[in-house]
C-alpha positions as a printed NumPy array, in Angstrom:
array([[ 63.042,  51.805, -65.279],
       [ 61.355,  50.058, -62.37 ],
       [ 57.598,  49.951, -62.981],
       [ 55.307,  49.101, -60.099],
       [ 51.66 ,  48.119, -59.866],
       [ 50.671,  49.16 , -56.323],
       [ 48.385,  46.149, -56.016],
       [ 51.214,  43.721, -56.736],
       [ 53.706,  44.626, -53.979],
       [ 53.406,  44.579, -50.167],
       [ 51.983,  47.759, -48.644],
       [ 55.11 ,  48.276, -46.534],
       [ 57.349,  48.316, -49.59 ],
       [ 54.994,  50.638, -51.47 ],
       [ 54.96 ,  52.908, -48.425],
       [ 58.76 ,  53.178, -48.533],
       [ 58.725,  54.06 , -52.231],
       [ 56.074,  56.731, -51.719],
       [ 57.897,  58.377, -48.797],
       [ 61.229,  58.27 , -50.605],
       [ 59.823,  59.773, -53.8  ],
       [ 57.502,  62.439, -52.399],
       [ 59.811,  64.526, -50.241],
       [ 60.541,  66.682, -48.415],
       [ 57.179,  66.89 , -46.652],
       [ 56.201,  69.483, -43.995],
       [ 55.403,  68.118, -40.554],
       [ 52.158,  68.596, -38.643],
       [ 53.073,  68.369, -34.972],
       [ 49.539,  67.627, -33.817],
       [ 48.34 ,  68.19 , -30.264],
       [ 44.991,  66.681, -29.261],
       [ 43.108,  65.616, -26.138],
       [ 40.742,  62.71 , -25.597],
       [ 37.21 ,  63.006, -24.219],
       [ 38.612,  62.778, -20.674],
       [ 41.061,  65.629, -21.223],
       [ 44.261,  63.561, -21.534],
       [ 46.841,  65.295, -23.827],
       [ 48.457,  63.605, -26.819],
       [ 51.226,  64.879, -29.089],
       [ 52.423,  63.261, -32.323],
       [ 53.992,  64.319, -35.666],
       [ 52.627,  63.535, -39.144],
       [ 54.284,  64.253, -42.481],
       [ 51.206,  63.596, -44.617],
       [ 50.363,  67.293, -44.24 ],
       [ 49.988,  70.647, -45.972],
       [ 47.969,  73.87 , -46.205],
       [ 45.046,  73.822, -48.643],
       [ 43.424,  77.23 , -48.516],
       [ 43.51 ,  80.705, -46.983],
       [ 39.833,  81.74 , -46.989],
       [ 38.898,  79.845, -44.948],
       [ 42.392,  78.815, -43.771],
       [ 42.477,  75.021, -44.132],
       [ 45.171,  72.54 , -43.038],
       [ 44.911,  68.813, -43.785],
       [ 46.979,  66.052, -42.237],
       [ 46.587,  62.287, -42.225],
       [ 47.254,  59.993, -39.261],
       [ 47.242,  56.902, -41.467],
       [ 46.386,  53.418, -40.253],
       [ 49.48 ,  51.459, -39.248],
       [ 51.031,  49.558, -42.139],
       [ 52.358,  46.969, -39.688],
       [ 49.244,  46.058, -37.688],
       [ 46.368,  48.208, -39.038],
       [ 45.822,  50.065, -35.764],
       [ 44.697,  53.703, -35.678],
       [ 46.601,  56.559, -34.078],
       [ 45.494,  58.148, -30.803],
       [ 45.473,  61.466, -32.678],
       [ 42.755,  60.183, -35.006],
       [ 40.724,  58.788, -32.103],
       [ 40.962,  62.115, -30.257],
       [ 40.058,  64.189, -33.321],
       [ 36.979,  62.034, -33.799],
       [ 35.979,  62.528, -30.16 ],
       [ 36.671,  66.238, -29.604],
       [ 36.834,  67.778, -33.132],
       [ 39.762,  69.999, -32.102],
       [ 43.511,  69.985, -32.756],
       [ 46.524,  72.278, -32.556],
       [ 49.011,  71.983, -35.418],
       [ 52.464,  73.139, -34.328],
       [ 55.277,  73.889, -36.77 ],
       [ 58.545,  71.965, -36.306],
       [ 61.869,  73.749, -36.614],
       [ 65.409,  72.514, -36.135],
       [ 65.544,  73.458, -32.453],
       [ 62.895,  70.864, -31.516],
       [ 63.345,  68.209, -34.213],
       [ 64.873,  65.594, -31.892],
       [ 62.112,  66.061, -29.328],
       [ 59.535,  65.841, -32.11 ],
       [ 61.078,  62.554, -33.233],
       [ 60.942,  61.185, -29.686],
       [ 57.247,  62.091, -29.42 ],
       [ 56.486,  59.807, -32.383],
       [ 57.26 ,  56.763, -30.224],
       [ 54.158,  54.587, -29.812],
       [ 53.573,  55.148, -26.113],
       [ 50.421,  53.576, -24.63 ],
       [ 47.198,  55.576, -24.6  ],
       [ 47.157,  58.022, -21.705],
       [ 50.916,  58.657, -21.729],
       [ 51.601,  62.369, -22.18 ],
       [ 54.109,  62.821, -25.019],
       [ 54.676,  66.433, -23.95 ],
       [ 56.239,  65.054, -20.777],
       [ 58.13 ,  62.258, -22.532],
       [ 59.637,  64.629, -25.095],
       [ 60.378,  67.418, -22.612],
       [ 58.193,  69.959, -24.424],
       [ 55.992,  72.514, -22.691],
       [ 52.173,  72.532, -22.74 ],
       [ 50.829,  76.02 , -23.439],
       [ 47.125,  76.717, -23.03 ],
       [ 45.258,  77.527, -26.228],
       [ 42.757,  80.379, -26.501],
       [ 40.025,  78.927, -28.728],
       [ 40.387,  75.139, -28.402],
       [ 41.098,  72.697, -25.589],
       [ 44.262,  70.91 , -26.882],
       [ 47.526,  72.478, -25.747],
       [ 50.017,  74.284, -27.945],
       [ 53.728,  73.398, -28.012],
       [ 55.354,  76.406, -26.388],
       [ 58.692,  75.776, -28.127],
       [ 57.134,  75.716, -31.627],
       [ 57.654,  78.95 , -33.596],
       [ 54.139,  78.855, -35.111],
       [ 51.019,  77.268, -33.616],
       [ 47.633,  76.848, -35.328],
       [ 44.549,  76.347, -33.175],
       [ 42.059,  74.415, -35.292],
       [ 38.532,  73.063, -35.399],
       [ 38.078,  69.763, -37.246],
       [ 35.648,  70.357, -40.116],
       [ 35.723,  66.851, -41.566],
       [ 37.548,  63.52 , -41.523],
       [ 37.832,  61.641, -44.808],
       [ 38.535,  57.916, -44.456],
       [ 40.281,  56.487, -47.529],
       [ 40.19 ,  52.802, -46.538],
       [ 40.064,  50.218, -43.771],
       [ 43.325,  48.334, -44.397],
       [ 46.808,  49.024, -43.012],
       [ 48.334,  52.089, -44.661],
       [ 45.002,  53.748, -45.453],
       [ 44.884,  57.493, -44.886],
       [ 42.486,  59.439, -42.684],
       [ 42.398,  63.04 , -43.86 ],
       [ 41.683,  65.407, -40.982],
       [ 40.423,  68.673, -42.474],
       [ 41.176,  71.489, -40.019],
       [ 40.07 ,  75.108, -40.088],
       [ 42.452,  77.52 , -38.383],
       [ 40.615,  79.63 , -35.786],
       [ 43.702,  81.276, -34.287],
       [ 47.377,  81.451, -35.28 ],
       [ 50.328,  82.277, -32.995],
       [ 53.742,  83.342, -34.345],
       [ 56.856,  83.994, -32.267],
       [ 58.104,  87.485, -33.015],
       [ 61.731,  86.339, -33.174],
       [ 61.067,  84.552, -36.491],
       [ 59.721,  87.718, -38.154],
       [ 61.721,  90.107, -40.315],
       [ 61.565,  93.905, -40.233],
       [ 58.488,  93.882, -42.481],
       [ 56.64 ,  91.57 , -40.082],
       [ 56.849,  88.575, -42.401],
       [ 58.176,  85.127, -41.478],
       [ 61.906,  84.973, -42.182],
       [ 62.728,  81.528, -43.589],
       [ 66.224,  81.585, -42.118],
       [ 65.016,  82.585, -38.664],
       [ 62.177,  80.055, -38.515],
       [ 64.597,  77.276, -39.611],
       [ 61.943,  74.748, -40.649],
       [ 62.55 ,  71.023, -41.068],
       [ 60.691,  68.499, -43.193],
       [ 60.46 ,  64.73 , -43.584],
       [ 61.919,  62.563, -46.326],
       [ 62.268,  58.801, -46.803],
       [ 63.788,  56.405, -44.269],
       [ 65.507,  58.249, -41.425],
       [ 66.165,  61.397, -43.494],
       [ 64.921,  64.904, -42.813],
       [ 65.582,  68.146, -44.626],
       [ 66.545,  71.411, -42.987],
       [ 64.984,  74.024, -45.253],
       [ 67.942,  76.396, -45.161],
       [ 70.716,  73.791, -45.267],
       [ 69.526,  70.54 , -46.906],
       [ 69.325,  66.928, -45.786],
       [ 70.398,  65.491, -42.448],
       [ 69.617,  62.213, -40.713],
       [ 67.924,  61.19 , -37.456],
       [ 67.816,  57.524, -36.423],
       [ 64.251,  56.22 , -36.485],
       [ 62.512,  56.104, -33.08 ],
       [ 62.845,  52.808, -31.276],
       [ 60.218,  50.159, -31.965],
       [ 60.401,  49.733, -28.192],
       [ 59.814,  52.715, -25.904],
       [ 62.388,  55.42 , -25.268],
       [ 62.709,  56.255, -21.578],
       [ 61.502,  59.837, -22.165],
       [ 62.856,  63.177, -21.009],
       [ 60.823,  62.849, -17.809],
       [ 63.038,  59.919, -16.754],
       [ 66.337,  61.785, -17.161],
       [ 68.241,  62.733, -13.981],
       [ 67.482,  66.305, -12.885],
       [ 71.086,  67.443, -13.368],
       [ 70.773,  66.439, -17.027],
       [ 67.245,  67.773, -17.554],
       [ 68.198,  71.103, -16.03 ],
       [ 71.581,  71.383, -17.75 ],
       [ 72.589,  74.842, -18.944],
       [ 74.646,  73.2  , -21.699],
       [ 72.524,  70.397, -23.142],
       [ 69.823,  71.588, -25.564],
       [ 66.296,  70.286, -26.034],
       [ 67.514,  68.34 , -29.051],
       [ 70.281,  66.832, -26.91 ],
       [ 67.741,  65.765, -24.278],
       [ 65.534,  64.265, -26.973],
       [ 68.418,  62.136, -28.218],
       [ 69.371,  61.011, -24.702],
       [ 65.753,  60.122, -23.9  ],
       [ 65.252,  58.011, -27.03 ],
       [ 67.032,  55.02 , -25.545],
       [ 65.378,  51.92 , -24.129],
       [ 67.785,  51.409, -21.231],
       [ 70.942,  52.98 , -19.866],
       [ 74.404,  51.42 , -20.244],
       [ 75.246,  49.053, -17.394],
       [ 77.71 ,  50.041, -14.661],
       [ 80.16 ,  47.492, -16.067],
       [ 80.015,  49.103, -19.511],
       [ 80.437,  52.573, -17.984],
       [ 83.398,  51.443, -15.87 ],
       [ 85.121,  49.915, -18.907],
       [ 84.561,  53.168, -20.787],
       [ 85.999,  55.247, -17.925],
       [ 89.129,  53.08 , -17.844],
       [ 89.604,  53.744, -21.549],
       [ 88.914,  57.468, -21.091],
       [ 90.443,  58.596, -17.775],
       [ 90.137,  62.201, -18.945],
       [ 86.419,  62.054, -18.085],
       [ 86.93 ,  60.834, -14.515],
       [ 86.538,  63.405, -11.734],
       [ 85.531,  66.302, -13.983],
       [ 82.644,  68.664, -13.211],
       [ 79.075,  68.063, -14.379],
       [ 79.368,  70.994, -16.775],
       [ 82.422,  69.491, -18.452],
       [ 80.73 ,  66.095, -18.663],
       [ 77.747,  67.717, -20.352],
       [ 80.052,  69.454, -22.824],
       [ 81.844,  66.222, -23.734],
       [ 78.516,  64.375, -23.982],
       [ 77.253,  67.065, -26.346],
       [ 80.232,  66.457, -28.631],
       [ 79.315,  62.769, -28.85 ],
       [ 75.673,  63.649, -29.538],
       [ 76.793,  65.875, -32.414],
       [ 78.198,  62.683, -33.968],
       [ 74.976,  60.727, -33.2  ],
       [ 76.892,  58.604, -30.685],
       [ 74.215,  58.508, -27.975],
       [ 75.699,  55.512, -26.169],
       [ 79.056,  57.203, -25.592],
       [ 77.3  ,  60.378, -24.477],
       [ 75.476,  58.389, -21.82 ],
       [ 78.691,  56.694, -20.714],
       [ 80.313,  60.073, -20.129],
       [ 77.287,  61.313, -18.186],
       [ 77.152,  58.207, -15.993],
       [ 80.804,  58.178, -14.934],
       [ 81.098,  58.594, -11.146],
       [ 77.337,  58.555, -10.622]])
């Protein structure tokens, strides 16, 4: 058996062991605003519910293991003492993953991930319209566990209003676990779909994905491509070059001259196999 003294291995390696061993973990899709009203959206898997009276959620935007920086979510929670925790289901998991990209302060991850800002009723941060359950919260306390990279910052939130989409309820008015279709985080690039088991999403780029806002309108407004599809397409640093696309079209003449709808359908098939590059090549033929 491998026995580890946490003080004797690098924090990054310990972090990997912890995330691989303690899984699956629910995801707090946290929406905040800074003191100037700029929105921020980011997911955190150090999260759970810790009471019902009062209703308490706790999540931890930990200090970066790599460079010991703090998350914008933590900074905003310190400034405004408000947050909305949105539940993540399978329909928005790719867009959630894209939102975890470390965009500069002031960049709106709602826009980058193609998700919709929905006004809250009791707090200033926006809800994620596409999320099946949204918790408006006041921040009761922040517990700082350390000052080094990897240290947790426990944000203790009290739920002041909860919103549930009726389509995830059963006939008795309770949340149906199959309808809500929750996902959770595991180690590495693995997630778990509560009703089906593990699946994999490539980790977000260490560089910046272009974002859903940078996609061509015919792709953004596609009646075929889903939000998850758009999230995958937007999590790419740069598009394939015209030379690469031309070479691809010569190898696949069946994609030349077809309608946009058919291109979107073929691209979706590539995305189902996690082949984002080929999906883009199909979409860019004849553009």
